[in-house]
Structures are given as C-alpha cells and as structure tokens.
C-alpha positions in Angstrom: -121.5 -25.6 108.1 -121.5 -25.1 111.9 -121.2 -21.4 112.9 -118.1 -20.4 115.0 -118.5 -17.9 117.8 -115.5 -16.3 119.6 -116.3 -14.9 123.0 -113.6 -12.5 124.3 -113.6 -12.5 128.1 -115.5 -15.7 127.9 -114.1 -17.0 131.1 -115.5 -14.1 133.1 -118.9 -14.2 134.8 -120.8 -12.4 132.0 -118.9 -14.1 129.1 -119.5 -17.6 130.5 -123.3 -16.9 130.8 -123.4 -15.7 127.2 -121.7 -19.0 126.3 -124.3 -21.0 128.2 -127.1 -19.2 126.4 -125.5 -19.9 123.0 -125.0 -23.6 123.8 -128.6 -23.9 124.9 -130.2 -22.0 122.0 -127.9 -22.4 118.9 -125.8 -25.2 117.3 -122.7 -23.0 117.1 -119.3 -24.0 118.3 -118.0 -21.7 121.0 -114.4 -20.5 121.5 -113.9 -19.1 125.0 -111.0 -16.6 124.9 -109.3 -15.3 128.0 -106.0 -15.3 130.0 -106.8 -17.8 132.7 -106.2 -21.3 131.3 -107.5 -23.1 134.4 -110.8 -21.1 134.6 -111.3 -21.3 130.8 -110.9 -25.0 130.6 -113.2 -25.5 133.6 -115.9 -23.5 131.9 -115.5 -25.4 128.7 -115.8 -28.7 130.5 -119.1 -27.5 131.9 -120.3 -26.4 128.5 -119.5 -29.6 126.7 -117.9 -30.7 123.5 -119.0 -27.6 121.5 -116.8 -25.4 123.6 -113.0 -24.9 123.6 -110.6 -22.5 125.3 -108.1 -20.3 123.6 -105.6 -18.0 125.3 -105.8 -14.6 123.7 -104.2 -11.3 124.8 -106.2 -8.4 123.5 -103.0 -6.3 123.4 -101.5 -8.8 120.8 -103.2 -7.7 117.6 -101.8 -10.5 115.4 -103.1 -13.2 117.7 -106.5 -11.5 118.0 -106.8 -11.0 114.3 -106.0 -14.6 113.6 -108.7 -15.7 116.0 -111.3 -13.3 114.7 -110.7 -14.4 111.1 -111.8 -17.9 112.0 -115.1 -16.8 113.5 -118.5 -16.0 112.1 -119.3 -13.8 115.2 -117.3 -12.1 117.9 -118.8 -11.4 121.3 -116.8 -8.9 123.3 -117.2 -9.4 127.0 -113.7 -8.3 128.2 -114.5 -5.3 130.3 -114.3 -2.9 132.0 -115.0 -1.0 128.8 -113.8 2.2 130.4 -110.3 1.1 129.6 -111.0 -0.3 126.1 -110.6 1.2 122.7 -112.6 -0.1 119.6 -109.7 -2.1 118.2 -111.6 -5.4 118.4 -114.5 -3.8 116.4 -112.0 -2.5 113.9 -110.5 -5.9 113.4 -113.9 -7.5 113.0 -114.7 -4.9 110.3 -111.4 -5.6 108.5 -112.1 -9.3 108.6 -115.8 -9.0 107.6 -117.0 -10.6 110.9 -120.2 -9.6 112.8 -119.7 -8.2 116.2 -121.6 -7.8 119.6 -120.4 -6.4 122.9 -121.7 -6.0 126.4 -120.2 -2.5 126.7 -121.7 -0.4 129.5 -119.5 2.7 129.5 -120.4 5.9 127.5 -116.8 6.6 126.4 -116.5 3.2 124.7 -120.0 3.5 123.1 -118.9 6.7 121.4 -115.7 5.1 120.1 -117.7 2.2 118.7 -120.4 4.4 117.0 -117.7 6.3 115.2 -117.1 3.1 113.1 -120.7 3.0 111.7 -119.8 4.0 108.2 -116.9 1.6 108.1 -119.0 -1.4 109.2 -121.8 -0.5 106.8 -119.3 -0.5 103.9 -117.9 -3.8 105.0 -121.4 -5.3 105.3 -120.7 -6.0 109.0 -123.5 -5.8 111.6 -122.2 -4.6 115.0 -124.6 -4.4 117.9 -123.3 -2.7 121.0 -124.6 -2.3 124.6 -126.2 -5.7 124.7 -126.8 -7.5 128.0 -129.4 -6.6 130.7 -128.7 -2.8 131.3 -127.9 -1.6 128.8 -129.5 -4.2 126.6 -132.8 -5.7 127.4 -133.7 -2.4 129.2 -133.2 -0.5 126.0 -135.6 -2.8 124.1 -138.1 -2.4 126.9 -138.0 1.3 126.3 -138.5 0.9 122.6 -141.5 -1.4 123.3 -143.0 1.3 125.6 -142.4 4.2 123.2 -144.2 2.3 120.4 -147.3 2.0 122.7 -147.8 5.8 122.6 -148.7 8.2 119.8 -146.1 10.7 121.1 -143.4 10.2 123.7 -142.0 13.1 125.8 -139.9 11.5 128.6 -138.0 8.3 129.3 -137.2 7.3 132.8 -135.1 4.1 133.3 -134.4 2.8 136.7 -132.3 -0.3 137.7 -131.7 -2.1 141.0 -129.2 -4.9 141.5 -129.1 -7.2 144.5 -125.6 -7.5 146.0 -123.0 -8.5 143.4 -125.6 -9.5 140.8 -123.7 -12.7 140.4 -121.0 -10.9 138.4 -117.4 -10.5 139.2 -115.2 -7.7 140.4 -115.3 -6.1 137.0 -118.9 -4.9 137.7 -117.7 -3.3 140.9 -115.0 -1.5 138.9 -117.6 -0.2 136.5 -119.7 1.2 139.4 -116.8 3.2 140.8 -115.5 4.3 137.4 -118.9 5.8 136.9 -118.4 8.2 139.8 -115.2 9.8 138.4 -116.8 12.9 136.9 -120.1 14.7 136.1 -121.8 13.7 132.8 -124.2 15.1 130.3 -127.9 14.2 130.5 -130.7 15.1 128.1 -133.2 17.1 130.1 -136.0 19.3 128.8 -134.5 19.3 125.3 -131.0 20.3 126.3 -127.8 18.7 127.5 -127.3 19.4 131.2 -124.5 18.5 133.5 -125.4 16.0 136.2 -123.4 14.7 139.2 -123.2 11.0 139.5 -125.1 9.4 142.3 -127.1 12.5 142.9 -130.9 13.4 143.1 -132.2 10.4 145.0 -135.6 9.3 143.9 -137.7 6.5 145.4 -139.0 4.0 142.9 -141.3 1.0 143.7 -139.8 -2.1 142.1 -141.5 -5.5 141.9 -139.9 -7.9 144.4 -137.6 -5.2 146.0 -140.2 -2.7 147.0 -139.4 1.0 147.4 -135.7 1.7 146.7 -133.9 5.0 146.4 -132.2 5.3 142.9 -129.5 7.8 141.8 -128.3 9.4 138.6 -125.7 7.1 136.9 -123.7 7.6 133.7 -125.0 5.1 131.2 -124.7 4.8 127.4 -128.4 4.9 127.0 -128.4 8.4 128.4 -127.4 9.5 124.9 -128.3 6.6 122.6 -132.0 6.8 123.6 -132.5 10.5 122.8 -130.6 9.8 119.5 -133.1 7.0 118.7 -136.3 8.6 120.0 -137.4 12.2 119.7 -138.0 12.8 123.4 -137.2 15.8 125.5 -135.9 14.0 128.6 -134.0 10.8 129.4 -133.4 9.8 133.0 -131.1 6.9 133.9 -130.9 6.0 137.6 -129.4 3.1 139.5 -129.3 1.5 143.0 -128.3 -1.6 144.8 -129.8 -3.6 147.7 -129.2 -3.9 150.6 -129.6 -0.2 150.5 -126.7 0.7 152.8 -124.5 0.1 149.7 -126.1 3.1 148.1 -125.2 5.3 151.1 -121.6 4.0 150.9 -121.4 4.7 147.2 -123.1 8.1 147.6 -120.5 9.1 150.3 -117.6 8.1 148.0 -119.1 10.2 145.2 -119.7 13.2 147.5 -116.8 13.2 149.9 -113.8 11.6 148.1 -111.6 13.9 146.1 -112.1 13.5 142.3 -108.4 12.8 141.8 -108.7 9.8 144.1 -111.5 8.3 142.0 -109.3 8.8 138.9 -106.5 6.7 140.4 -106.5 3.1 139.3 -105.2 1.8 142.6 -108.1 3.5 144.5 -110.6 2.0 142.0 -109.1 -1.5 142.6 -109.2 -1.1 146.4 -112.9 0.0 146.4 -113.8 -2.7 143.9 -112.2 -5.6 145.9 -113.6 -4.3 149.2 -117.1 -4.1 147.7 -116.8 -7.5 146.2 -115.7 -9.0 149.5 -118.7 -7.4 151.2 -121.2 -8.6 148.6 -119.8 -12.2 149.0 -121.3 -12.0 152.4 -124.5 -10.1 151.7 -125.4 -12.1 148.6 -126.4 -14.9 150.9 -129.5 -13.0 152.1 -130.0 -10.4 149.4 -129.8 -12.7 146.4 -128.1 -11.6 143.1 -131.1 -10.6 141.1 -132.1 -7.5 139.1 -135.2 -5.4 138.5 -135.7 -2.9 135.7 -138.4 -0.3 135.4 -139.0 1.6 132.2 -141.5 4.5 132.2 -142.3 6.5 129.1 -144.5 9.5 129.4 -146.4 11.0 126.5 -149.8 10.9 124.8 -152.2 8.3 123.4 -155.4 9.2 121.7 -154.9 12.8 122.7 -154.7 12.0 126.4 -151.6 12.2 128.7 -150.5 8.6 129.2 -147.6 6.7 130.8 -146.4 3.3 129.6 -144.7 1.4 132.4 -142.8 -1.9 132.0 -141.0 -4.0 134.6 -138.8 -7.0 134.6 -137.2 -9.0 137.3 -134.7 -11.9 137.2 -133.1 -13.9 140.0 -129.6 -13.7 138.6 -128.2 -10.5 137.0 -125.3 -12.2 135.2 -127.6 -14.9 133.7 -130.0 -12.2 132.5 -127.1 -10.3 130.9 -126.1 -13.6 129.2 -129.6 -13.9 127.9 -129.7 -10.4 126.6 -126.5 -10.9 124.6 -127.2 -14.5 123.6 -130.5 -13.5 122.0 -128.8 -11.0 119.7 -126.0 -13.5 118.9 -128.7 -16.1 118.0 -130.4 -13.7 115.6 -127.2 -12.8 113.9 -126.2 -16.4 113.5 -129.6 -17.4 112.1 -129.8 -14.4 109.8 -133.0 -13.0 111.6 -131.0 -9.8 112.3 -128.9 -8.1 109.6 -128.3 -4.4 109.7 -124.8 -3.4 108.5 -123.3 -0.6 110.6 -122.7 0.0 114.3 -125.9 0.3 116.4 -127.0 0.6 120.0 -129.3 -2.4 120.8 -132.5 -0.3 120.6 -131.6 0.8 117.1 -130.8 -2.6 115.8 -133.5 -4.8 117.3 -137.2 -4.5 116.4 -139.9 -5.1 119.1 -141.2 -8.1 117.2 -137.7 -9.8 117.3 -137.3 -8.8 120.9 -140.6 -10.2 122.0 -140.0 -13.4 120.2 -136.6 -13.8 121.8 -137.9 -13.1 125.3 -140.7 -15.6 124.9 -138.2 -18.3 123.8 -136.3 -17.9 127.0 -139.3 -17.5 129.3 -138.6 -13.9 130.2 -141.7 -12.1 131.3 -142.1 -8.3 131.0 -145.1 -6.7 132.6 -146.4 -3.7 130.7 -149.3 -1.4 131.4 -150.7 1.9 130.3 -151.6 4.4 133.0 
C-alpha cells in the first residue's frame, strides 16, 4: 500500500521543501498540515495529485491524534521549536508512528530525547535535528570522525546568505538563541559561553573569509554524547557580514529581559526579514558548512576537514530531512528510540543519500 506522510508545518518554507523532496524521491502520499488554507492549497497544487492540505491546530490534541493515526510517518516542521513541547512525539509513540523533526533548539532536543525508552518500547524510530544544520552537518562530522583513529576536537561552522530562503521563523530562531548564555563542551568540561561571542575568521568555499560566532545549537551537546571528544565548537554567521555586527550588538548591548520578551523577538524578526528581502537579491540565499575534526591517524596529528555549499538553504534543509524520511519509508533505516541524526544514520546510508540527490561534500585529510 502507498505510504502516508503527515508534514506538520508543511505550508512553511522548510516544510514545503521537505514535501518537494518526498514527492521527487518517494511514492508516498503527502498531507500538508498547517493553519493557512490558501497557502497550503497553493503548495499542494504545485506538488501535484499526491499532496493534500489538512488544517490542523497543534494545540488541539484530538485533531492531531486523529491525523497522526492515519500516517506511516510524521515530519514535524512547525517551529520555532523554542516554544514547542514534545507532545507530537508523544502522540506518535502512542500511535506507533515513526517520527522526524527539523528541531534546532537545544531545549526541545532535550525534551525529545527524554522519550527514548518510550519510543524503543513502542518500536517507533524517531530521528530529531534533521535538516541542514543541524542535520547534514552532523552526518558530515560523523564521516570526518570515522576517518581518524582518534578524535579530540570537533569544530562546526555555518554561514547563511541573507534569509537562506526561509521564512520569518528562522529569524525568530536566531534571536531566541541570544537570550541567555549556554553550556559548551570545552577541554573535557562544560563551560558557560556567551552567544555571539569569540569571533573567529573561517575561510568558506564560495563565501571566502567570514567571521563566525558562538551559537547555541543542539549539536553542542549531542555530538559529545555521540563521540568521545574533548571539545565541540559550534559557530554561526550570516552574509552580508554587517548582519553579524547587528546581531552582535543586540547580544551585547540589549538588556537580557528585552530578548526574553516575545514582542521584542517578533519586532527584531520582522525587521530582519524585511532587510533580507532586499539583500537576498545580491547575496543569494545559500549556505556553507565547514566541519573540522582534529585528532590522530597512524600515530600522527591529523585534521579531517569537510565542506559543503548549496545555493538555497531551505532546499538543502528539505533534502536533509527528506533523505531520512525516504529511508524510514523504505525500511533502510530502523532504529527504535529517539536519536539525534548522527546517532541514527550510518555514514554508508548518508553517502548513498547525498549521491542520489547530487550533493557534493569535499573532504580532505591535513
């Protein structure tokens, strides 16, 4: 029988790109779930006969449960995840339905991981933090770690051009990440780090030298849980680079209570989105990822460096999530429990998925 996929937040920028990937690479029927009937129906018309729209309010558990019970796979794209609990995951476990999300906030990741034993008992595979970063980036790290005999340090850097082709939700995520200091795994210990601090210049393919800054990401704690390294660095930047200076000034000069006020976050998000609507015309909406793992190979100090670029950040996020969805639908991937992407997906499966979609990752040992 034809598989049924429910995409929550499917009418958003990321959710719609996940749907496009699934239409292209699977035979599944797709239900786009959201609150905007006009947008949802428009997206379904573009996707074709295998897509339909369904209005679902995530705060209405009975409606959500009814929709989940009809699905073979649920893909949760309804961010920002800073505001979400793990109720969708709980319903999927109750209904015995596999689950994926594009979560990118540490607080949500911790809530989801707490359900690991429940999912395992229910024989449900739940993969969290899929997308581009986190997502493909985490699998790049796994690939690099496996090239070394011993890994000591992971350094992940990201740069996004303008809006990245995503909606205002991504802007919200950026400013929500500035609200408070966070814990980073440095030299074998958890240390407090200020968001958007410690600027470091990284040479990215296509974008050249860009200053990147500490940013609170789920991989900051899932990677040291997965790999026995002493340090994990997660840094982020945007281009044009003047956006970084604006974000840095907000992180440094605005009172913390302002950044914890929803109205302020909304103001900053919409102003930023308006600005990127203009700058996207000359900056593009692409993404670059650089993974550097330091350690030893054959008794010698060695670094394994991988880089990836894509012209559209939202499309690449759709690919990252779509590949995992395809594997779950086909049965290639089955691992009951709740797992960060690098814990669920083998390098063999990852490489195969990237090749199928024409995604090139450059890797070298230095």
